[in-house]
C-alpha positions as CSV (number, residue, x, y, z in Angstrom):
1,X,7.7,13.8,2.7
2,X,5.9,11.8,5.3
3,X,2.4,12.4,6.6
4,X,1.3,12.5,10.2
5,X,-2.5,12.6,10.3
6,X,-4.7,13.6,13.3
7,X,-8.3,14.4,13.6
8,X,-8.6,17.5,15.9
9,X,-11.5,19.1,17.6
10,X,-11.5,22.8,16.8
11,X,-13.2,23.7,20.0
12,X,-11.5,21.7,22.8
13,X,-8.4,20.7,20.8
14,X,-8.6,17.0,21.6
15,X,-6.9,14.7,19.0
16,X,-7.6,11.3,17.5
17,X,-5.4,9.1,15.3
18,X,-8.5,7.8,13.5
19,X,-11.5,9.6,11.8
20,X,-14.0,11.1,14.2
21,X,-17.2,12.8,13.0
22,X,-18.0,14.9,16.1
23,X,-16.1,15.5,19.3
24,X,-17.5,13.1,22.0
25,X,-16.4,15.6,24.7
26,X,-17.8,18.9,23.6
27,X,-19.6,18.1,20.3
28,X,-17.2,20.4,18.5
29,X,-16.3,20.3,14.8
30,X,-13.5,17.9,13.8
31,X,-10.8,19.0,11.3
32,X,-8.2,16.7,9.8
33,X,-4.6,18.0,10.3
34,X,-1.8,16.6,8.2
35,X,1.8,17.2,9.2
36,X,4.4,16.9,6.5
37,X,7.6,18.2,8.2
38,X,9.0,15.7,10.6
39,X,12.1,15.4,12.8
40,X,13.5,12.3,14.6
41,X,13.0,12.6,18.4
42,X,13.6,9.0,19.3
43,X,15.2,5.8,17.9
44,X,15.3,2.2,18.9
45,X,17.3,-0.5,16.9
46,X,15.7,-3.9,16.9
47,X,17.8,-7.1,16.5
48,X,15.1,-9.8,17.2
49,X,13.0,-10.9,14.2
50,X,9.3,-11.9,14.2
51,X,6.8,-12.9,11.5
52,X,5.7,-9.3,10.7
53,X,9.3,-8.0,10.8
54,X,11.6,-10.8,9.5
55,X,14.5,-8.6,8.3
56,X,16.9,-7.4,11.0
57,X,18.3,-5.1,12.2
58,X,15.8,-2.3,11.7
59,X,15.1,1.0,13.4
60,X,11.9,2.3,14.9
61,X,11.9,6.0,14.9
62,X,9.6,8.4,16.7
63,X,8.8,11.3,14.5
64,X,7.4,14.7,15.5
65,X,5.7,17.0,13.0
66,X,5.3,20.7,12.8
67,X,2.0,20.5,14.8
68,X,3.7,18.6,17.7
69,X,2.1,15.3,16.7
70,X,4.1,12.1,17.0
71,X,4.2,8.8,15.1
72,X,6.4,5.7,14.9
73,X,8.3,4.9,11.6
74,X,10.1,1.7,10.8
75,X,13.2,2.1,8.6
76,X,16.3,0.1,7.7
77,X,18.3,3.3,7.6
78,X,20.1,4.8,10.6
79,X,19.1,8.2,11.9
80,X,20.1,10.4,14.8
81,X,17.9,12.4,17.1
82,X,17.4,15.8,15.5
83,X,17.6,14.6,11.9
84,X,14.9,15.6,9.5
85,X,13.0,12.6,8.1
86,X,11.6,12.9,4.5
87,X,10.8,10.7,1.6
88,X,11.7,12.3,-1.7
89,X,9.2,11.6,-4.6
90,X,10.5,10.0,-7.8
91,X,8.9,9.9,-11.3
92,X,11.5,7.3,-12.4
93,X,10.1,4.2,-14.2
94,X,11.8,2.1,-11.6
95,X,10.0,3.8,-8.7
96,X,7.3,2.1,-6.6
97,X,5.5,3.9,-3.9
98,X,4.8,1.8,-0.8
99,X,2.2,3.5,1.4
100,X,0.6,2.1,4.6
101,X,-3.1,2.8,5.0
102,X,-3.6,4.6,8.3
103,X,-7.4,4.8,8.6
104,X,-7.6,7.2,5.7
105,X,-7.7,5.8,2.1
106,X,-7.8,9.2,0.5
107,X,-4.5,10.2,2.1
108,X,-3.0,6.9,1.1
109,X,-4.0,7.4,-2.6
110,X,-2.9,11.0,-2.6
111,X,0.5,10.2,-1.0
112,X,1.0,7.2,-3.3
113,X,0.5,9.4,-6.4
114,X,2.6,12.2,-5.0
115,X,5.5,9.8,-4.3
116,X,5.7,8.7,-7.9
117,X,5.9,12.3,-9.1
118,X,2.2,13.2,-9.3
119,X,-0.2,12.8,-12.2
120,X,-0.7,15.7,-14.6
121,X,-4.4,15.7,-15.4
122,X,-6.4,18.1,-17.5
123,X,-10.0,18.7,-16.5
124,X,-11.2,17.2,-19.8
125,X,-9.0,14.1,-19.4
126,X,-10.8,10.8,-20.0
127,X,-9.9,8.4,-17.2
128,X,-10.3,4.6,-17.4
129,X,-10.2,2.6,-14.1
130,X,-9.7,-1.1,-14.3
131,X,-10.5,-2.6,-10.8
132,X,-10.8,-6.3,-10.0
133,X,-14.5,-7.1,-9.6
134,X,-14.3,-10.4,-11.4
135,X,-15.6,-12.7,-8.7
136,X,-18.9,-12.7,-6.8
137,X,-17.1,-12.3,-3.4
138,X,-17.0,-9.5,-0.8
139,X,-14.0,-7.2,-0.7
140,X,-13.3,-8.1,3.0
141,X,-12.4,-11.6,1.7
142,X,-9.5,-10.1,-0.2
143,X,-10.7,-11.3,-3.6
144,X,-11.9,-8.1,-5.2
145,X,-11.1,-4.4,-5.0
146,X,-11.8,-2.7,-1.7
147,X,-14.7,-0.3,-2.2
148,X,-13.0,2.2,0.2
149,X,-10.0,2.4,-2.1
150,X,-12.1,2.9,-5.2
151,X,-14.1,5.5,-3.4
152,X,-10.9,7.3,-2.4
153,X,-9.6,7.2,-5.9
154,X,-12.8,8.6,-7.3
155,X,-12.8,11.4,-4.8
156,X,-9.2,12.2,-5.6
157,X,-9.9,12.3,-9.4
158,X,-13.0,14.5,-8.9
159,X,-11.0,16.8,-6.6
160,X,-8.6,17.3,-9.5
161,X,-11.4,18.7,-11.6
162,X,-12.1,15.5,-13.6
163,X,-15.8,15.3,-14.5
164,X,-17.6,12.1,-13.6
165,X,-18.9,11.7,-17.1
166,X,-15.2,11.4,-18.2
167,X,-14.5,8.5,-15.8
168,X,-15.1,5.0,-17.0
169,X,-14.8,2.0,-14.7
170,X,-14.4,-1.2,-16.8
171,X,-14.4,-4.8,-15.8
172,X,-15.6,-8.2,-17.0
173,X,-15.9,-11.7,-15.4
174,X,-15.0,-14.9,-17.1
175,X,-16.7,-16.9,-14.3
176,X,-20.0,-15.2,-13.3
177,X,-22.4,-12.5,-14.5
178,X,-20.7,-9.1,-13.9
179,X,-23.9,-7.8,-12.2
180,X,-23.7,-10.5,-9.6
181,X,-20.0,-9.8,-9.0
182,X,-20.8,-6.1,-8.4
183,X,-23.6,-6.9,-6.1
184,X,-21.4,-9.2,-3.9
185,X,-18.4,-7.0,-4.0
186,X,-19.9,-4.2,-1.9
187,X,-19.0,-1.4,-4.4
188,X,-22.6,-0.6,-5.5
189,X,-22.9,2.0,-2.8
190,X,-19.7,3.7,-4.0
191,X,-21.0,3.6,-7.6
192,X,-24.3,5.1,-6.5
193,X,-22.6,7.8,-4.4
194,X,-20.6,9.1,-7.4
195,X,-23.2,8.3,-10.1
196,X,-20.9,6.1,-12.1
197,X,-21.6,2.7,-13.5
198,X,-19.3,-0.2,-14.4
199,X,-18.9,-0.8,-18.1
200,X,-18.9,-4.5,-19.0
201,X,-15.8,-5.1,-21.1
202,X,-17.4,-8.2,-22.7
203,X,-20.0,-6.1,-24.4
204,X,-17.4,-3.6,-25.9
205,X,-15.6,-3.9,-29.2
206,X,-12.4,-5.9,-29.4
207,X,-9.5,-5.2,-31.7
208,X,-6.6,-7.5,-32.8
209,X,-3.2,-6.8,-31.3
210,X,-0.1,-8.9,-32.1
211,X,3.0,-9.2,-29.9
212,X,5.7,-11.8,-30.5
213,X,4.0,-15.1,-31.3
214,X,0.7,-14.1,-29.7
215,X,-2.4,-12.7,-31.1
216,X,-4.6,-10.9,-28.6
217,X,-8.2,-9.7,-28.9
218,X,-8.1,-6.6,-26.7
219,X,-10.9,-4.4,-25.6
220,X,-11.1,-1.1,-27.5
221,X,-11.8,0.6,-24.2
222,X,-8.2,0.4,-23.3
223,X,-7.2,2.7,-26.2
224,X,-9.9,5.3,-25.7
225,X,-8.7,7.1,-22.6
226,X,-6.1,9.7,-21.8
227,X,-5.0,7.9,-18.6
228,X,-5.6,4.3,-17.5
229,X,-5.4,3.4,-13.8
230,X,-4.9,-0.3,-13.3
231,X,-6.3,-1.2,-9.9
232,X,-5.4,-4.8,-9.1
233,X,-5.9,-6.7,-5.8
234,X,-2.7,-8.2,-4.5
235,X,-3.3,-11.9,-4.2
236,X,-1.3,-15.2,-4.2
237,X,-2.2,-17.4,-7.2
238,X,-1.9,-21.2,-7.3
239,X,-0.9,-21.1,-11.0
240,X,0.7,-17.7,-11.6
241,X,2.3,-17.1,-8.2
242,X,1.0,-13.5,-7.9
243,X,-2.0,-11.6,-9.1
244,X,-1.0,-7.9,-9.5
245,X,-0.6,-5.4,-12.3
246,X,-0.1,-8.1,-15.0
247,X,-3.0,-10.4,-14.2
248,X,-5.5,-7.6,-13.9
249,X,-4.9,-6.8,-17.6
250,X,-6.2,-10.2,-18.6
251,X,-9.8,-9.2,-18.4
252,X,-9.2,-6.6,-21.2
253,X,-9.1,-9.7,-23.5
254,X,-12.1,-11.4,-25.0
255,X,-13.3,-14.5,-23.1
256,X,-12.5,-16.7,-26.1
257,X,-9.0,-15.3,-26.2
258,X,-8.6,-16.0,-22.5
259,X,-9.8,-19.6,-22.8
260,X,-7.4,-20.2,-25.7
261,X,-4.4,-18.9,-23.7
262,X,-5.5,-20.7,-20.5
263,X,-5.6,-24.1,-22.2
264,X,-1.8,-24.1,-22.0
265,X,-0.5,-22.9,-18.7
266,X,3.1,-22.4,-19.9
267,X,1.9,-20.5,-23.0
268,X,-0.4,-18.4,-20.8
269,X,2.5,-17.3,-18.6
270,X,4.5,-16.3,-21.7
271,X,1.5,-14.4,-23.1
272,X,1.0,-12.7,-19.8
273,X,4.5,-11.3,-20.1
274,X,3.6,-9.7,-23.4
275,X,0.3,-8.0,-22.2
276,X,1.7,-4.6,-21.0
277,X,3.4,-4.2,-24.4
278,X,0.0,-4.1,-26.3
279,X,-1.6,-1.5,-24.1
280,X,-0.9,2.3,-23.8
281,X,1.2,3.3,-20.8
282,X,-0.8,3.2,-17.5
283,X,-0.5,3.8,-13.8
284,X,-0.9,0.9,-11.4
285,X,-2.4,1.4,-8.0
286,X,-2.1,-1.9,-6.2
287,X,-4.7,-2.7,-3.6
288,X,-2.9,-4.4,-0.8
289,X,-5.3,-3.1,1.9
290,X,-7.1,-6.5,2.2
291,X,-5.2,-8.8,-0.2
292,X,-5.2,-12.6,-0.3
293,X,-2.8,-15.3,0.7
294,X,-2.8,-19.1,0.6
295,X,-4.6,-20.9,-2.1
296,X,-5.7,-17.8,-4.0
297,X,-6.9,-16.1,-6.1
298,X,-10.5,-17.2,-5.4
299,X,-12.6,-19.0,-2.8
300,X,-9.8,-21.2,-1.5
301,X,-7.6,-18.3,-0.5
302,X,-7.8,-16.4,2.8
303,X,-7.6,-12.6,3.5
304,X,-4.2,-11.1,3.9
305,X,-4.4,-7.9,5.8
306,X,-1.4,-6.2,4.3
307,X,-2.7,-2.7,5.0
308,X,-0.8,-1.1,2.1
309,X,-1.3,0.4,-1.3
310,X,1.3,0.5,-4.0
311,X,1.7,2.9,-7.0
312,X,4.0,2.6,-10.0
313,X,4.3,3.9,-13.5
314,X,5.7,0.5,-14.6
315,X,3.9,-2.8,-14.1
316,X,7.1,-4.9,-14.0
317,X,8.6,-2.8,-11.2
318,X,5.2,-2.9,-9.4
319,X,4.8,-6.7,-9.4
320,X,8.5,-7.3,-8.7
321,X,8.4,-5.0,-5.7
322,X,5.2,-6.6,-4.3
323,X,6.6,-10.1,-4.7
324,X,9.7,-9.1,-2.8
325,X,7.6,-7.5,0.0
326,X,5.5,-10.6,0.4
327,X,8.6,-12.8,0.5
328,X,7.6,-14.5,-2.8
329,X,9.8,-15.3,-5.8
330,X,9.5,-13.0,-8.7
331,X,6.8,-14.5,-11.1
332,X,8.4,-16.0,-14.3
333,X,6.2,-13.7,-16.5
334,X,7.4,-10.6,-14.6
335,X,11.1,-11.7,-15.0
336,X,10.5,-12.4,-18.7
337,X,8.9,-9.1,-19.3
338,X,11.8,-7.4,-17.6
339,X,14.3,-9.3,-19.7
340,X,12.4,-8.2,-22.8
341,X,13.0,-4.6,-21.8
342,X,9.6,-3.7,-20.4
343,X,10.8,-2.7,-16.9
344,X,12.9,-3.4,-13.9
345,X,12.3,-6.9,-12.4
346,X,15.3,-6.9,-10.0
347,X,13.8,-5.7,-6.6
348,X,17.3,-4.7,-5.6
349,X,17.4,-2.0,-8.3
350,X,13.8,-0.7,-7.7
351,X,13.5,2.8,-6.2
352,X,11.2,2.3,-3.2
353,X,9.6,5.6,-2.0
354,X,7.4,6.1,1.0
355,X,8.6,2.9,2.7
356,X,11.6,0.7,2.1
357,X,11.0,-2.7,0.7
358,X,12.8,-4.5,3.5
359,X,11.1,-2.4,6.1
360,X,7.7,-3.7,5.1
361,X,8.6,-7.3,4.1
362,X,6.4,-10.0,5.7
363,X,5.8,-13.6,5.0
364,X,2.5,-14.8,3.7
365,X,0.9,-18.2,3.4
366,X,1.8,-19.8,0.1
367,X,-0.5,-21.8,-2.2
368,X,-0.1,-25.5,-1.4
369,X,1.2,-27.6,-4.3
370,X,2.1,-24.7,-6.5
371,X,5.1,-25.6,-8.7
372,X,6.6,-22.1,-8.7
373,X,5.8,-20.8,-5.3
374,X,8.7,-20.9,-2.8
375,X,9.6,-18.3,-0.2
376,X,12.1,-15.8,-1.5
């Protein structure tokens, strides 16, 4: 299963690889065409590495779909002209969907969920979305959730019959008023479009949860939904190494709890490893459209245009795969969680669907002076 997307004029049949509202030649109506059955019509093997493609050798295929549309596809596997190319979905806990964003965020979200076996949703299901809007920064800086991805996710859920009153978007900020973070992030227009507001976690009720030697004060919101979708922004972190599925859960804790854990960096990393254990199972949709590299995760980092989204049923597999893709070491808390039986932390045993891990690997700028950050 691979998608070839074109925007086609129904009148003059001209095509575009990016969204077009009206045909500039005949003012005809534009319709999106999505091809799903592809065959290999060309193949080039590349032996010379470069920064965006450090792993060699790799193949660049030319695929042709059932509508006659063509697209390139990078793969580490060998194919022959005439072969059928397809990506089989997997609902395994070790599976991580790796999807490139090609102008259309909705298709990226839909493909990502399809690749991890789909989500079974009842129309009355209560959905909790946990984005990252914790800093008063614009999404194009890579610090907070891309409003285009959030918009696509909401459209996807509403298209599945979920009622907007059953969708809760929850976030809190430990550093600035949440209202200011929302204003700066650029998502207000998306919220207004769908008539949904952000619930401030800090104003909700907290309950005590214990795991190993840690006592957490966790938001009750996390236990009141039928499905939680964790929507982290993929960022390098000067202290943690990587901000992903694990780090995004921290803001379900009370501010006091967060400050207690942060007082001891080593203790905080061990506590982070325990976080997924205290929450109900959730889906992670990692936002790597505009992530962050360098001295992240805040104002000292710089945008990393990764142009990908990731989906996984297991947060350990998600963060381990993303670390490998960005040529970063697996964060200690992810490895610890894996060793405690919470998921697969060895990237070599993760089931990559959509794109292969080595096919999309790329080097990013590392945080300077970080004691745990070395290129993997």
